[in-house]
C-alpha positions in Angstrom: 0.0 0.0 0.0 1.3 3.4 -0.9 1.6 6.4 1.4 0.0 9.7 0.7 3.4 11.2 0.0 4.1 8.6 -2.6 0.6 9.1 -4.2 0.5 12.9 -4.2 4.0 14.0 -3.4 2.6 15.4 -0.2 -0.2 14.7 2.3 -3.8 14.7 1.1 -4.5 17.5 3.7 -1.7 19.6 2.2 -3.1 19.2 -1.3 -6.6 20.3 -0.1 -5.2 23.2 1.9 -3.2 24.5 -1.1 -6.3 24.1 -3.3 -8.4 26.1 -0.9 -5.7 28.8 -0.8 -5.6 29.0 -4.6 -9.3 28.9 -5.3 -10.0 32.6 -4.6 -7.1 33.5 -7.0 -8.8 31.6 -9.8 -12.2 33.3 -9.1 -13.5 30.1 -7.5 -13.0 28.2 -10.8 -11.9 24.8 -9.6 -11.6 23.5 -13.1 -8.9 26.1 -13.9 -6.8 24.8 -11.0 -7.2 21.2 -12.1 -6.3 22.1 -15.6 -3.1 23.8 -14.3 -2.2 20.6 -12.4 -2.7 18.5 -15.5 -0.5 20.9 -17.5 2.2 20.4 -14.8 1.8 16.7 -15.3 2.3 17.1 -19.1 5.5 19.1 -18.5 6.8 16.4 -16.2 6.1 13.7 -18.8 8.0 15.8 -21.4 10.9 15.9 -19.0 10.6 12.1 -18.4 9.8 12.6 -14.8 7.1 10.0 -14.8 6.7 9.6 -11.0 6.1 13.3 -10.5 3.7 13.4 -13.5 1.8 10.5 -11.9 1.6 12.5 -8.6 0.2 15.5 -10.4 -2.4 13.3 -12.1 -3.3 11.8 -8.7 -3.7 15.3 -7.3 -6.1 16.2 -10.2 -8.1 13.0 -9.5 -8.3 13.9 -5.8 -9.5 17.4 -6.5 -12.1 16.1 -9.1 -13.3 13.5 -6.7 -13.8 15.9 -3.8 -16.3 18.7 -4.0 -14.2 21.3 -2.2 
């Protein structure tokens, strides 16, 4: 079983706290934040940093799966 740090690169609570902090800067548009996270994942794939890319994808899935 993987730890939260392996799955997200940080704890789940840290991901959610950062999301809540960013949300007002994006005019409450959660989808823009998630799109940014997925763009970061694409950049990591281009750089062949697949583990980090996977963590960004897991963060996006976490944010999509939780109505925050």
